[in-house]
N, C-alpha and C positions, 0 to 999 in steps of 0.2 A: 092311314098316314100319316098318325105321330109317330108310330112306332117305325117306319121307312123313314124321316127326317131326322130320328134318335141315331137309325142306321149311319147315316148319312155322317151327324153330327163327330159319333163315333170314329169313323174312317181319316175327317178330317182334322181331327185331334191325333188319331195315331201317327198321321204321318208326319206332323211334323213335331212332335215328338223326336221320333226314328232318325230323320233326316237336319234336327240340329244338335250337334251332336257339343259344337264349339259355342260356350253363351254367350260369345262377341264373335262368331264368324256371322258373316252374313249367305244367308246359304239359299241360294235361287229353287227353289222345289219344283216352280212349272216356266217355262218360256213358249209366246206364242208372237207370230206373225200377225200385225194390227192392220188394219184396212180401214178406209173411212167410207161407209156404206153414202148413198143418195140421199140421203135426208141428211146425212154432218154426223152420223155413230158412230162410235165408233166397236169394229167388228173380230171378232177372231174365229178359225176354224178349232173347233173340237170333231172327234169321230165318237160315234155313237150307233156298234154293233158293226164298226166297217166302215159307214158311211158318214159323212164330210156334213157338217151344220156348222153354218156362219150364226158365231150369237154374237146379239149385243151385250154389250159389258156396262151394266144397270148401277152403280151404285145407288139409284133412286128407288129406287126397283125393292120388294121384300126376298121371292122367292123365284126360287129359276126356273124357267119356263120354256117348253114347246109351241110354237104355234099349231093349230091345224090340222096345216098342209104338214108340217114334218112329222106329224103323229103318224096322220095314215102315209107317208110314204116310208116312215119305216117299223109300220105294222103294227102297232103299239095298241095293245087297249084301254079304252080309257075308264077310268073308274073315278067312282063317287068320291068327290070333298066331301070331310063334317063339316055340320057348320053349315053358315048360309055363304063362306066364299067371301075372297077375296074379290071387294068392287075398282072397277077400272074405270078411266076419264067414260064423258057418256052414260055409264050408270049399269056397264051389262056387268057380268061377275064370275068368277074363277070356278066352276063348279065342278069340274072332272082335272083329274091328277093320272098317268104315267108312271110306272114302273120302267124305270132303262137298265140296258145291262148292254157290259163291255166298253165304259164310258173310260175316254182317255181325254184328261184334261192338258194342253200342253204338255205332257208327260207324267201328270199328274194319272191314275188307273183309279176306278172304282167297280165291280161289280154287278153293283147292284145301286143305280142313284134315282130316287123319284124327284119328279119333274111336274109344276101343275101344268095344264093345258092352257095356252093365252086364243082367246076366240081370233082369227082372222081380220087384218084390217086393222092392225096398232103396228106392224111393223113394215116395213121396206118388202117386197115381196120377194127379194134373195137373201131378208134374214129369218134363220129359222127359228131363234126363242131368244132368252136370255140369259146373261151371269147375274145373278142377283145377291145382294148381301148375305142371304141364309148361306153362300160360300165364301167369299170376298172379308165377311171381319175375319173367319178365322187366319189370316194372312196379312201381311204388308203385299199394298198394293200401288206398284207401279206404272205411268201413263209413259213410255217414252217415244213422244212425238217426232219426237224430228229424226228419228231411226225406225218409226212405225212396228216398237216394240212394244209388250204390255209383258211384265213378269208379275208373277206370287212367288213371295220370298216368306221363308220363317220367319216367324214375329219374336222367335226363341233367341234375341242377343241382347248384348249392351245397348241402353235405352240409348238412342240418339249417334249410336255406328251405323247408319245406312245410305250415308251419300256417296255411290260409287262414280258416279257419271262425271262429276266435275268440281274442280280445284275451288273456285270460284266462292264464293261468301252466296248461301244457304239461308231462304227464311224457313224458319223455325216457325208453327202456327201453334195454338191450341187450337182444337177442335173437339167439340162436345156427339153425340153418338147415345142416340135413339134406343128404344126397343127392339125396333126393327133394322136397325143397322143402318139410319141413316146421319148422316155426316152435318151439323153445321160451322158453318167459319161463318167469324166477322170479318169484314170487308173494304176500304175506303172506297167511296166514288166520289171523286172531285171533294173530298174532305172530309169528307161529312160519314160514317160509321153504318153500317147496313149489315144484318144480321141474314145469312145465307144458307140453302144446303147446296149442298155441289152435287150436283146430279149430268151426271154422264149418261146418263136415259136420254136428254132432254139436247136437241141440236144445236134450239137459241135458250138464251139466257132472258128471263124474265122476270119484271120486276111491278109490286103494285103503283098502279097511278097514282093510288090515295096518298100514299107515302112520299108518293118521287114528286106529288105539291108540293105537300108537307115542307122538308126538305128543303127545296130548291125553288121554291117560293116561286113555280109560276101556277098561269089558270088556264079553261078548259081552250081558249082562243088563242092560248102564246104562238108565237110568228115561228115561231125554233120546235114546234109541235106537228110532226105531219105522220101522214097512216103510214102501220110499220107494210114492208113488202116480205110478200116470200118466205117460210121455212120456219110460223105458228099457228098453229093450231087454232088461235082466240084474237078476235079483232082487237087491235093494237096500234101503241104509234112509237116515232121514234123519238129521241130528245139527244141534241149534240152533247156528251158528256165529254170531258178531256180527257179522264183516267182514272180505273179502277186500279186499284192496288193493294197488293194481302203484304204486311210487313213493309217490306224494302222493294217489291219485287212491281212492276209495273206494266199494265197492259193499255196502249193508251187507242184513245179511241173506241171504246166497249161498243160493241151492238150489245143493245139491251132492247127490249122490248116491252115497254108498259100495256099492263093490259087489266082493266076493274076488276077490283076484286067483287064486285059482284057478278062480271060473265063467265068468269074462272072457275072461280071456287081453287085455286092452288092452295091458296095461303091462310097461315094460323096467324095467331095474336100475334107471335111473336118471329115469325120467320115470313119475309117480304120478296125475296128474292131470290128466286133458283139460277144458279150458276152451271150454266150450261155450258155443251162444245163448243159454240163461238170461239168463246172466251177463253175455255180451258184446253183448248189443243193448240194453242201460242204458249203452253207453260211444259214445263218436268214435275209431275204431280207424282211424290211416292205417298202413301196413305201408311201413318202406320197405326192400325186401329187400335191394339192396345197400350200402344203408348198414350193414343190419344193426342198426335201432333201429325200436321201436314209440313213436309218438307217439298219446299215449292224453287223452282229455279225459272230462269226464261226457257223452254225451251231448247234454245241453240248454244245455250250453258252448256258444251264440252269440251 
């Protein structure tokens, strides 16, 4: 398994070096038509051995995966992973992987690409797997929600020379990237700073109830607090926040589900907000992993 993922990294790195000839020229390496699935996630089509598979783009994942159903449809042999395996929500562990062949990711091609096997039940039925940071972080990642396009660009360009979609001012936001490729960014909710994880695999944005009560000074029985409806895996509450801001880019009336730390186990000691698709798809987001910067405008700023 380790050798297989090392082979993947070599493929990605060599593709980047080959295509980015001009250090200041933005080079699009892969382009996809993007759809929004029944759960609100962004997905793109790829082909594996000539068969189409719809893949969720998950910046909050770790490894690229196929569902059990996709593995069966493709006729792939499951192999045992090494170690204890990655643990999913609900305690299920990833214990298998597969070797896929003849993979086309929006124009990027690989003869051999390992993917872990995701147990069924975690994704909508129309989605066959996820594309995760073990692939994404080797590129600049561009979500153009207004035009339903998803692009991968070479990171080999002059710093900051990435804004191709607009002439209006663009928010340039420093980000943190952990060892798994997860992206942390500071946002403002009604003027209060909150450290967030950018997670395109989450259909809604989730925030620690305990932190919200501390920051915004409301109690459990505050009349503004109401049960959250639909789309959240956890019991939670809705609070009428006025705005969420990333530098000068604002989302009005952001949909944020407040969930208790004790129920969800989603948050760590520092990051108390998962920034999900309900908010993100109102924006145009360009992630420059190598620069550790996020470039953001409103989705309509074209």
